[in-house]
Every structure is written in C-alpha cells, then in structure tokens.
Residue, then its C-alpha position, 0 to 999 in steps of 0.5 A: m127509458q131513463r126518464f121512466l126509471a127515474r119516475r119509478f125510483l122517485l115514486s118508490i122513495v116518496t112511498l117509503f117516506v110516507v110509510s115511515i111517517v105512518i109507521f112512526a105514528m102508528s107504533r106510538a099509538a100501539g101503547d106506552p112501553r114504559h107500562i110494561f117495565l114499570d109497575d105500581l111500586s115504581t117511583q117517579e124517578d124510575w119513570d123519568r129515568l126510563t123515559v130519558s133512556l127510551g128517548l120519549d122525553k123529546p118531542y115527536y118531530q125529534q123522535y121521528g128525525i132520529f128514527l129517519v136518520g137512523a133508518l137511512q143508515g140501516d140502524f133502527g135502534k135497539s129493541i126495548k124488550e130484547r135489549r139488542p139492535v133491531m137489525e140483528l134480530i131482523w137478520e136472525r128472522a129474515p131467512a125463515t121469512i124469505q124461505l117461506g115466501v119463496a116456497a109459497f111463490a114456487f107452489s103458486i106458480i107450479l100449480g097455478l100456471p098449468l091449471g090455468v092453461l088446462s082450464a083455458v084449453r079445455r074451456g067448459s069441460p070438467m077440468d075447467m069447472t074444477g079449476k073454477v072451484i079451486a079459484l073460488v075456494g083459494q080466494s075465499a078461504p081465510n089463511f088462518w082457517l086453511g092453515i088450521m085445517l091442513m094442520f088438523f088433517f095432515a099433522v093430527k089425523l094422518n100424522v105425516l107432517p109436523p104441525y108447527g115450527r121449523q125443525e126439518a125441511v118437511s116443516l115448510i110444506l104446510p105453511a107454504i101451501t097455506l100461504g101460497w094457496y090464494y096465489v095459486a087461485a089468482n095465478m090460475r084465473l089470470i093465466r086462464s083469462a090471458m090464455l083465452d085471449a091469446l087462443d082467440s088471436e089471429y097469430v094463433k089461428l094463423a099458426r093452426a092454419k099452417g099445421v102447427s101442432p096443438t102442443s106447440v100452439i098452446w105452449k110455445h105461441a099462446l102461453r109466451n104472450a099470455l105470460i106478459p100480464a102474469l109476469t107483472f103479477a108474479g113480481v108483486t106476488l113475490g113481494a106480497l108473499v114475503t111481507g104478508s106471512l104474518v098470519v101464517e107464521t102465527v098459526f104455524a109458529w114459524p120463527g120469521l119476521g111476521q111472528l117477530a112483528i106480533l111479539a113487538l106489537f104485544s110488548s109495545d116494542y116500537p123500535l122493533l116494530q118500526g124496523v120489521v114493518m120498514v123492512f117489509t115495506m122496502l122488500y115490497v117496494l123493491a119487488a114492485l120496482m123490479v117488476d116495473v123495470l122488467y116490464a119496461y124491457i119486455d113491452p117498450r110501450i110502457r117506457f113511454a107511459 
C-alpha cells in the first residue's frame, strides 16, 4: 500500500514539473507584454527599463528557475497588468470557480445517477431510449452552444433567470447546468453499463432467488457494486469541472479563474497566466491523486498494480 501511494505521489510531482515547463514555454509564446505598455513614441530607454523590471533581460533558463522557485513557495510573482500579486488575484477569483464546479458536479450526480439506474433497469423501454438521447445530446453539444441556448430561452424569452454575472444565488443555475450537462451524460452511460453488468451477476440472481425485493436488489445490491467505477470517474470529474470552466465562465461572464486566464492571455500577462494554469493543474492532479488513494482502499487489488 505504501509503495503504491509513493508511486502515485511521485508521478503527481513529475506531472506538475512537466506541466510547469510547458506552461512557461507557452506563456512566453503568447506574446510580448512590452508591446502592450509601450507604443511607437516610447524610447529605447523606456523599452530597456521595462525589460529589466519584467525580468526579460535574463536568459530563459534563469527566468524559469525564478518561476519554479517562486511557485514552490506559493509565489507566482506580480501581475503585469494589475500590478498586484498573482496569488492575491487567484484567491479573489477561486471561490467563484469552486462554487461553479461543485454545483455542476452535484447536478451531474443528482441527474446522471438515477437516469443511469433507471435506464439499466428498464432496458429497451422508452425510458432507456430517452436516456440514450440525453447521453447523445449531452456528449455532442458544445458547452458554448448549450450555454447560449439556455441563456436565450430562460433569460431572454422566459426572463426567469439572470443571463450572466454572479449577483445572486439563481445566477448559478444556468452556468452550472451548462458545465455539468456533459458529465450528466457521461455518468448516465457509465452507471447504466455498470448496472447492466451487476444485474446479470450471480449474486444478484441469488438475491432474487432468495426473494429479496426488487427495490433492494437494485438500490442495495447491484448499485453498490456498480458505483466502484463511477467513483473513480466522479473524482476525476470534480477536478475537470473545477479546472474546465473557462468557456462557461466566458459565456456567462462568471468572475472565476477561467475568465481570469482569458484576460491574462489577451493582455500577455504571463505571470498571471502561469499562476492560474498551475493552480488549475494542481487542483486536477490533487483530485486524481485522491481518487487513486480512495480506490486503493475500496479495491485491495489496486494496491498491487
């Protein structure tokens, strides 16, 4: 068990290190921030002064070393545009992103799990066909299109929900549905497949032969075992929902980390962009690591993989 956890932890560290190199290289390729703050009337002295203040006069390997040492200490430098510490800006935006991700995760579980169970129990029925249609639409409709359609019907036509922003609690409904709909479909398909396998297993047949009620067979015996693969997917889903909200936050003007990353990209604010992407990566890697640990406790066979 300890060897398994050590391997997973080491793999997480290596992943973060590789991602930090990629982020550093890609942020430099996003554009030169000096062109934003200087115009054609600026002198060479102005250019050189800004180059030194941004640390761009140093070789790339030194710039990366400064970035890595700061990141290990939780310091990603100062935002070029905002003139404020990057972590301060991230802490301001993180609650909105976490709130949106958790709400979308809850929506995907609350709707996807019972749909998957009912679709498996009533295989071949209209309920099953409806679930398949939901899964097909959910996994094929782009987030931005779904968000615009929901905004059009519920905010513009019906005027029952706010179209954008984070002013009140109901502002969370449309972006959470938009972000979580794909995972509703994914959870439904996964639960349905696992439930079909569980319902055809010998222990379920034995329970039925002993006269156990159908409700108990479905929700107690079959579902408990069908949740094992779903649990793994749920952990990764939570990380993906928190880190993958960039498009949805842009569509709904949700003041989270995804929108902050877009603003940093457009302004070539590479310290801020590096900080946001590294925080996203750490959240995702942490979620995956927690799933590995939890799965090892649930299924002892994984400990020796």
